[in-house]
C-alpha positions in Angstrom: 12.8 51.8 7.7 16.3 50.2 6.5 18.4 49.1 3.6 19.5 45.3 3.4 23.1 45.1 2.3 23.6 41.5 0.7 27.1 40.9 -0.2 30.5 39.7 1.3 32.4 40.6 4.6 35.9 39.9 4.0 39.7 40.8 5.1 42.0 42.4 2.7 46.0 41.8 3.4 47.5 44.2 1.2 51.3 43.8 0.7 53.8 46.2 -1.3 56.5 44.7 -3.2 59.3 47.2 -3.6 60.1 46.3 -7.4 58.5 45.6 -10.4 56.8 42.1 -11.2 58.1 42.3 -15.0 61.6 42.5 -14.0 61.1 38.7 -12.2 58.4 37.2 -14.6 59.8 36.3 -17.7 57.3 36.1 -20.6 58.6 32.9 -22.3 58.9 31.1 -18.9 55.5 31.5 -17.4 54.8 27.7 -18.2 57.5 27.1 -15.3 56.5 30.1 -13.1 58.0 29.7 -9.7 58.5 33.3 -8.2 58.5 34.8 -4.6 58.5 38.4 -4.0 59.6 40.0 -0.4 57.1 42.2 0.8 58.1 44.2 3.8 54.9 46.1 4.0 51.6 44.4 4.9 48.6 45.8 6.4 45.5 43.7 7.1 42.1 46.0 6.3 38.5 45.7 6.6 36.6 45.1 3.5 34.2 43.3 1.5 31.3 44.9 -0.4 28.4 44.5 2.4 31.0 45.9 5.0 32.1 48.6 3.2 28.7 49.7 1.7 27.4 49.5 5.6 30.3 51.6 6.8 29.7 54.5 4.1 25.8 54.3 5.0 26.7 54.8 8.7 28.7 58.0 7.8 25.4 59.4 6.2 23.5 58.2 9.7 21.7 55.7 7.8 20.8 52.2 9.0 22.3 50.0 6.6 21.9 46.2 7.5 24.8 44.0 6.4 23.8 40.3 5.2 26.8 38.1 4.8 28.5 34.8 6.3 31.7 35.0 8.1 33.9 32.3 9.4 35.9 31.4 12.7 38.1 34.1 12.3 35.5 37.1 12.2 35.6 38.2 15.8 37.7 41.1 15.0 35.6 42.4 12.3 32.1 41.7 14.6 33.7 43.6 17.1 34.5 46.5 14.9 30.7 46.5 13.4 29.7 46.8 17.0 32.0 49.4 18.0 30.7 51.6 14.7 27.1 50.9 15.8 26.1 48.8 12.8 23.5 46.1 13.4 24.8 42.7 12.5 21.7 40.6 13.2 22.0 39.3 9.8 25.6 38.2 10.0 26.1 34.6 10.0 29.1 32.9 11.4 29.7 29.5 9.6 31.9 27.1 11.5 34.8 25.5 9.8 35.3 28.1 7.7 37.3 31.3 7.3 36.1 34.6 6.3 36.5 35.7 3.0 39.8 37.3 2.2 41.9 38.8 -0.7 45.9 38.7 -0.4 47.0 41.7 -2.8 50.5 42.3 -3.8 51.0 45.6 -5.6 54.4 46.7 -7.2 55.8 49.8 -7.9 54.0 50.1 -11.2 50.7 49.7 -9.5 50.2 46.3 -11.0 48.6 44.0 -8.8 48.7 40.4 -8.3 45.5 39.2 -6.2 44.4 35.9 -4.4 41.0 35.7 -3.4 39.7 32.9 -0.7 36.0 33.0 -0.7 35.8 30.8 2.5 32.1 31.3 4.3 31.1 33.4 1.6 30.3 30.4 -0.3 27.6 29.7 2.3 25.8 33.0 1.7 22.8 31.1 0.5 22.2 30.1 4.2 20.9 33.5 4.8 17.4 34.2 3.7 16.2 37.9 3.1 13.3 38.7 5.9 10.0 39.7 4.9 9.2 41.2 8.2 12.0 43.6 9.2 10.7 46.8 8.0 13.1 46.7 4.7 12.4 49.4 2.4 15.3 48.6 0.1 18.0 46.2 -0.6 21.1 45.4 -2.8 22.4 42.3 -4.2 26.2 42.7 -4.4 28.9 40.5 -5.0 28.6 37.2 -2.8 28.5 33.5 -3.2 26.4 32.4 -6.4 23.9 30.5 -5.0 23.2 33.4 -2.5 22.9 36.1 -5.0 20.4 34.0 -6.9 18.3 33.1 -3.9 18.4 36.7 -2.3 17.2 38.5 -5.7 14.4 36.0 -5.8 13.3 36.5 -1.8 13.6 40.3 -2.6 11.5 39.9 -5.5 8.9 37.4 -3.5 8.7 40.1 -0.7 8.1 43.2 -2.8 11.3 44.9 -1.5 12.8 46.7 -4.4 16.6 46.1 -4.7 19.6 47.0 -6.8 21.6 44.2 -8.6 25.4 45.1 -8.4 27.2 41.9 -9.9 30.5 43.4 -9.5 33.3 40.9 -9.7 30.9 38.4 -9.6 29.2 39.3 -13.0 31.4 36.6 -14.7 29.6 33.8 -12.6 26.5 34.5 -14.6 25.7 34.0 -18.3 23.4 35.9 -20.5 20.1 34.4 -19.4 20.9 34.7 -15.9 21.6 38.4 -16.0 18.5 39.0 -17.6 16.9 36.9 -14.7 18.4 39.3 -12.2 17.3 42.3 -14.1 13.8 41.3 -14.4 13.7 41.2 -10.6 15.5 44.2 -9.8 14.5 48.1 -9.8 18.0 49.1 -10.4 21.6 48.1 -11.7 25.0 49.4 -11.0 28.0 48.6 -12.8 31.4 50.1 -13.7 32.4 50.7 -17.2 34.0 47.6 -17.8 31.2 45.6 -16.2 28.7 47.4 -18.3 30.7 46.4 -21.7 30.6 42.8 -20.3 26.8 42.9 -19.4 25.8 43.9 -23.0 28.1 41.4 -24.4 26.7 38.7 -22.3 22.9 39.7 -22.7 23.2 40.8 -26.2 21.1 44.0 -25.2 22.4 47.8 -25.4 22.4 49.4 -21.9 19.8 51.7 -23.0 17.4 48.4 -23.7 18.4 47.2 -20.3 17.4 50.4 -18.6 14.1 50.5 -19.9 13.3 47.2 -17.8 14.4 49.2 -14.8 14.1 52.3 -12.8 17.4 53.4 -13.2 20.7 51.6 -14.6 24.2 53.3 -13.3 27.4 53.1 -14.9 30.5 54.4 -13.0 33.3 55.6 -15.3 36.3 56.5 -12.7 37.7 60.0 -13.4 35.2 60.5 -16.1 32.2 60.6 -13.6 29.0 58.4 -14.0 26.0 57.8 -16.2 22.6 57.3 -14.9 20.0 55.8 -17.5 16.7 56.7 -16.4 13.2 57.7 -17.7 14.4 57.0 -21.5 17.5 59.4 -20.9 21.0 59.4 -19.7 22.1 61.8 -16.8 25.7 62.8 -16.7 26.9 63.0 -13.3 30.4 64.7 -13.0 33.2 63.5 -10.6 33.6 65.6 -7.0 37.1 66.5 -6.8 39.2 64.6 -4.5 42.0 66.5 -2.4 44.3 63.7 -3.0 44.2 60.5 -4.9 45.6 57.7 -2.8 43.7 54.1 -3.1 40.7 53.5 -5.4 40.0 50.3 -3.2 36.5 50.6 -2.1 35.6 53.5 -4.1 32.8 51.6 -5.9 31.2 50.3 -2.6 31.3 54.0 -1.3 29.6 55.3 -4.6 26.7 52.7 -4.2 26.2 53.7 -0.4 25.4 57.2 -1.8 23.0 55.7 -4.4 21.3 53.7 -1.8 20.9 56.5 0.6 19.5 58.6 -2.0 17.0 56.3 -3.3 16.0 55.6 0.2 15.5 59.5 0.9 13.6 60.1 -2.1 16.4 62.3 -3.5 16.3 63.1 -7.2 18.7 61.4 -9.5 21.0 64.4 -10.3 21.7 65.0 -6.3 21.5 61.1 -5.8 24.6 60.8 -8.2 26.6 63.9 -7.0 26.2 62.6 -3.5 27.5 59.1 -4.2 30.6 60.9 -6.2 31.3 62.8 -3.0 31.5 59.6 -0.8 33.7 58.0 -3.7 35.9 61.3 -3.6 36.1 60.9 0.3 37.2 57.1 -0.1 39.9 57.7 -2.7 41.6 60.2 -0.2 42.6 57.3 2.0 44.1 53.9 1.9 41.8 50.8 2.7 38.1 50.8 1.9 37.1 52.1 5.5 39.6 54.0 6.7 38.1 57.6 5.6 35.7 59.4 8.3 33.3 62.2 7.9 29.7 63.4 9.2 26.9 64.3 7.6 27.8 67.8 8.1 31.2 67.1 6.5 29.7 65.3 3.8 27.2 68.1 2.9 30.0 70.8 3.1 32.1 68.8 0.4 29.0 68.3 -1.7 28.3 72.2 -1.7 32.1 72.7 -2.4 31.8 70.2 -5.7 28.3 71.3 -6.8 27.5 74.7 -5.3 24.5 73.3 -3.2 23.3 71.3 -0.2 21.9 67.6 -0.5 19.9 68.1 2.3 
């Protein structure tokens, strides 16, 4: 049995500006904005929700299958997936497109200016959720709009339970469309801001939305997370991080823990805590896929944080 991870595969080009944007952007001149920032530090990272979640599930020893569309420049990423032993049978190359990529410039105050090119991600609807691949679970993570709608319907048609994780893609959908996703999903995962936007757009409280699902999960950064389930709310504490380096990809690491816990039949308290441990491991490293651990290391960090073993 496997989990199908529908979402983006992307490159992240991360640049550090050794100054402050506010010293170069004049508020009363933004209508004629024309600035350039010298960025002596540049690194290119592997990212995208599908790639990040699959990477973290691999650390847990779980066979997560990414399903995504990539472009002509994807060969380094494909080689990485092969080297990691991540099955990429559902990763489709779309000729004539670039792989999705983000260009992120960060200043000394941790302010960010990001440009995102979706590239081949806009063609995600070319992929279809298979009915006969032995899938036990799925997730619809941020991707091309048409693909997200299509994959949610296909999971429902095939009777495969799935998690809806709208993420940065949430603003693409109005209230009725979000309720449409929720009617088909078994689980929903959002961060605190997305949870507020979800309530605003649907006109429904989280507690009401949760009654339509097996569980609704809200991550709250340093304040931990909440799992709305069975008419109640479980508070999940954070797992202590040994250092705080970079939050990029922490949400995807957390979702990998959720998917693993659901597929493995763990109780929600343990599932949420496992997800928190993966988030802590990730935040200790720069980039979304540069942390490393095995099941024994993850179990030990879990016991250090919460006093018992997850398996």
